[in-house]
N, C-alpha and C positions, 0 to 999 in steps of 0.2 A: 458016396453022396451024389445024387443026381444034380442036374442043373436046377438051381433055385430060381424062384420067380419073385420079382418085386413089382408091385403096382405103385405108381407115382400119381398122386392126384394133383394135377396142375402142370401146364406146360410153359410156365414162366422161367425166369432165370434160374431160380433155385431148383425147380423140378427137373429141368433139362440137364443142369449140371450134375445132379444126383444120378440121373439116368445114364449119362456118359460115364461117370465114375464106376457105377455098378456093372454096366455092360462091358467095360474094359477090364473088369475083374471076373468075367465069366458068368455073370448073372443074366438070366432072361428078364427083360424089363418091358412093362407096358405102361406108357404114359397116357393118362386120360385127360384130355383138355376139352373143356366144355365149349370153347369158341370154335367156329368153323374153320378158322385159319390161325396159324401161329403168327403173332405180331408183337413188336415192341412199340407200343403206341406213343407216338409224338414227342419223344424226349431223348435226351442224352443220359449217359451214365459215366461217371468217372471210375475207371478200374484202378483203384489204389494199389500200391505194392503188395499188400496182404492178399487182395483178390487175385492179382496176377500170379503170385506164388501158388495160390490154391489151384488155379486153372492149370498152371504148369505141371502140378503134381499128378494130374490125370491126362497128361499128354497134349494139352492145349497151350503150347509154348509161344514164345515171342514171334515166331514166323507167321502166326495167324493174325497178329495185330498190326496190319499194314498202316502206313501213314505216320504222321508226326506225333511225338509225345506232347504233353502240355507245354506251353511256351516257357521260356526261361524264368520269367517273373510272374508270380501269382500273388494275390494279396487282397487286402481289405481297404476300402476307400470310404470317404464321406461324399455326400451329394455334390459338393463343389469340386470334387476330384482329388482332394488331399488324400495322400496315402497314410493310412494308420499303421499298416504293416505290409511288408513284402517278403516273400521267400523266394530264394533262387532255386529254380528247378534242378540245376546241377547239384546243389547241396542236398536237396531231397533225394535225388537219385543216388548220390554217394553214400548218404546215411542209410538208406533202406535197400540199396542194391538194384533197384528198378525204378524207372521213371513212370509216373502215373500216365495213363492213357484215357482219353475221353472218346467214347464211341457212341453211335446211335444205338439205342436199345434193340432196334430191328436188326442191326448188323450182328449184335451179340446173340440174339435169339437164333438167327440164321446159322451162325457159326456153330452153336451148340447142337442144333438140329442136324446139321450136316455131319457131325461127328458120331451120330447114332446109326445103328444098323437099320435097314429098311423095315418098315412095318412096326417100329416101336411105338410111334406116336399115333394115337387114335383121336382124331378131331371130332368135335361135336358130341363128345361123351363126357358126362359129368359123374363124379363119385358122390353119391348121396348119403353114404353111411358105411360103417364097418361092423363086422361081427367077428370078434376075436375068439376063435374056438379052442385056443390053447396050442395045438401042434401046427396050426395054420390060421390064417386070417382071411375072411371073405370080404372083398370090397363090393358093396352094392352100387351098381352103376346104372345109368339110364339105358345102357345097352345089354344089361344082364349082369349076373354075378361073376366075379373073378376070384378064384382061389389063389392065394399067394403065401409066401413065407414071411413077407413083411409088406406093410403099406407105409409109404412116405407121403405125408400130407403137406403139400406145397400149394394149397388152394387159396392163398392170399390172406389179406388182413381180415376179411369177412369170412374166414374159414368155416365151412360147414362141419368139418371133422373136429376142429377145436371145440365147437359148441357141443358136439356129441361126447367127446372125451372129458371135457371139463364144464359140465352144465351149470355149475355154481359160480363160474368165473364171471367177473363183471364185464368182460368184453372190451370194446373200444370206448375211448373218450375223445371228444374234440380237443385239439391241442391249442386252440385259441388263434389260429391263423388259417388263411387260405392262400392259394398260390396259382400263378399262371405259368405255363410252359409252352415253348415253341422251338422249332429248329428252322433256322434261316439259311438260305444260300449265302455262301461267304464271299462270292466274287464282288469286287468293288467296295468292300467294306474297309474301314481303317485297319491298321496293323492289329494282328490278332494278339490279344492279351487276356488272360484269365483273371477275373476279379469279381469280388462281391462288394456291393456298396450298401452301407447301412445308414438309413435315415432315422426318423422318429417313428418307430413301429412299422417301418417299411424297408424292404430290401430289393435290390436288383442284381442279378448275377449274369455273368457272361463267361461261357466256356467254349473255346474253340475245339471242334471235334477233329479227330484224326483224318477224316475224309475231306476237310476243307470247309465244311459247314460250321455254323455257330449255334450252339444251344444257349437259349436265354430263358431266364425264369425271374419271377418277381413274387414277393409275398407281402401280405398286409395283415394287421390284426383284424380278426373277424369273429363273429359269433356263428354258431351252427346254423346252416341253412341260409345265411345272408347272401344275396345276389346283387351285383351292380345294377343300377337303374339304366345304364347305357351299355352299348356293346363293349366287348373286351378291349378292343383297340382304343376306343375313346376313353375308357376307364384308366387304362395304362398310361395314356398320354396325359390325362389330367393329373395323375399321381407322379409320374416320372419324367414328363416332357422337358422340365427345366433342369434336370440333373446333368452331370458332366458328360462330355463326349466319351465314348461313342454312343451313349444311350439314345439321344435323339435320332441318330441315323438308324439305329437298330429298330426303334419304334416306327420309323417311316417304312422300313422294310416289312415290319409286321403287318402293315396295311397293304401289302402287295396284292394286286389283283391280276387277272389274266388266266392263262391256262393252268398255272401251278400256284394257286394262292396258298399263303401260309396259314396253317391251322393253329389256332390258339386254344389250349386246354386250360380249364380252370377247375380246381378241386379244393375241398376242405382238407386240412391236415388232421389225421387221427393217429392215435397210438394205443397200445394196450393200457387199460386203466391200472393194471398191476401186473407184475411178472406172473407167468404160470408157475404152479408148484413144481413142475418138471416138464420136460420136452418130449416125453414118451409115455405111453401106456401099453404094456404088454408088447405086442408085435407091431404097434403103430407109433411112428415118430412124426413130430411136427418140425417143419423147417421154414426159414425165411419169415415173411410177414405173418404166416399162420402161427408161428411160435413166438415172435417178439416184434410185432409191428411197432416201428419207431418213427419219429419225425425225421425229415430229410436233412437236418441241420449239419450233420457231420458227413453227409454223402456216403453213409455206410450201410444203408438198408440192403441194397443189392449185393454189396461186398460181403455182408454177414450171411446172406442167403447162400452165396458161393462157398464160404467157409463151412457153413452147416453141411452142405451137400458133400463136400469132399471128405469131411470127418466121418459122416454117416457111412459113406461108401467104403472108406478105409476100415472102419470098425466091423462092418458087415462082410467084408471081402472074404474072409475065411472063417467066420464065426460059426461054431457048432450050435451055440445057444443064442438065438436072435434076441430074446428079451434081455439077456445079460449084455449083449452088444449095445442095445439101445439104452440101457441104463448107463453104460459107459459113455454113450453119446451125450446124455443129459449132463453127466459130470464134466465132460469136456467143454460143453457149450453154454450151459445155463448161466453160470456166473459171468462169463465174458460178455455175452449178449445183453445181460441185464445191466452191466456197468456201462456199456456203450450206449444203450438206450437212455439211461439216466443222463449221461454226458450230453447226448444230443438234445435232450429236453432242456438242460441247463443253457446250452448255447441259444436255443430258441427263446428262453426267458430273457437273455441279454439283448437279443435282436429285437424283441417286442417292446423294449423300453421306449417310452414316448415323452416323458417329462423332460424338459430341456436340461435341468440340472443333472438328472440321472443319465441322460445321453452324454453330456459333457464329461462326467466322471468315467463312464464306460469307455469313451473314446480316449481319454487321457491314459487310462490303464492299459488299453491295447497298444497305444503308441509307445508307452514306456517299457513294454516287454521286449527284451532283446530277441532277435531272430533265433539265436541258438536255443534259448529257453522255450520259445514257441515250438520249435522242431522237437525238442526233447519231450514236450508235453504230448506229442503224437506217438511216441515210441510204443506205448502199450497197445495202440490200435494198429499201427502200420508195420511193426516189427514181427508180427505173428508169423509163425512158420507152420506149414501143413505137416501132418504126420507122415513119416516115411511109409512108402507103399510098396507092395509087391509089383513085379513087372506086369504092366497092363497086357491084357489079351489083345491080339490083333483083331480089330473090329471087322476087317474085311473077311476074316475067316468065318464070321458069324452070319454073314449076309445070306 
């Protein structure tokens, strides 16, 4: 068998992880990314233990994740600062074997890209369709056709390839919320502590990044297409300016001017209206948001894309029958990602509660839940183990 070829549509977290996993198992890989540059726009990502294990299984181990793990205490608060729940980071690390790490998406993208052989990523090239001819699949791209043994569609929540493979699927639906995101310089800010604060239909989150910066986000109940009448900083200050410390200080820093102003991103939340019937068709597989776009309430969107990628790479590594390997991929991933998506939706429903009585009952229930039980509830998500894999190929030998 000669060197097999995989085309990956999309150079985001899932697509690049899949490319690393396959290239380290001897595949020739072409990543088509429609953007002119690779970038992890404007936000942080928490690499939970399940994602770190997955990355480690393809040779991207702890030595790559420089900086601090998440602080010792993380938890959930009310707008006046009262703690509803707190989890000790040491307990999390002891239970799951690894401490979670929060990094900038740009750092993760750069790390994944640096692990690939030269010439794998083709920027400014979009995949517009596929033609699965049986013994091979042709990826139609803006730069011409590419013949491959497999195509991995990692082209995001508005996936063109998902629409081609499942034309009758309902696609995305608005999740009833909108959110703001930004990354702030951390110097001079109060002690770093990760927390999410729940109000009445609104949330504010603070996540210290491993490099010393701080990732902040906020959400509010919203209808599709709704836009604030004021600028983002003014709207955030109106909603959250009277909440507990350090939120006011963080909002002040969001208004930073000068040579390096802080960029604030705002976006509506969307998810798949229903699970796909499967995550592959023939020689084409979907992964990440293309396969199971979910709300960000569990912080698992990127982590599940990483899991998808390493499982796909493992199953394809030495498969003689690519469609059979992708059928095994659907069996391995579909049920898990569907459950996590539903769980994330449920957390969002709780966070969107706005009636005072409903909010009080929710808060009492959270406060009454023991830490041990809260941790145990995460076992199904965070205890996931990657499949055992053959020894990766030395990437430098392929350059």
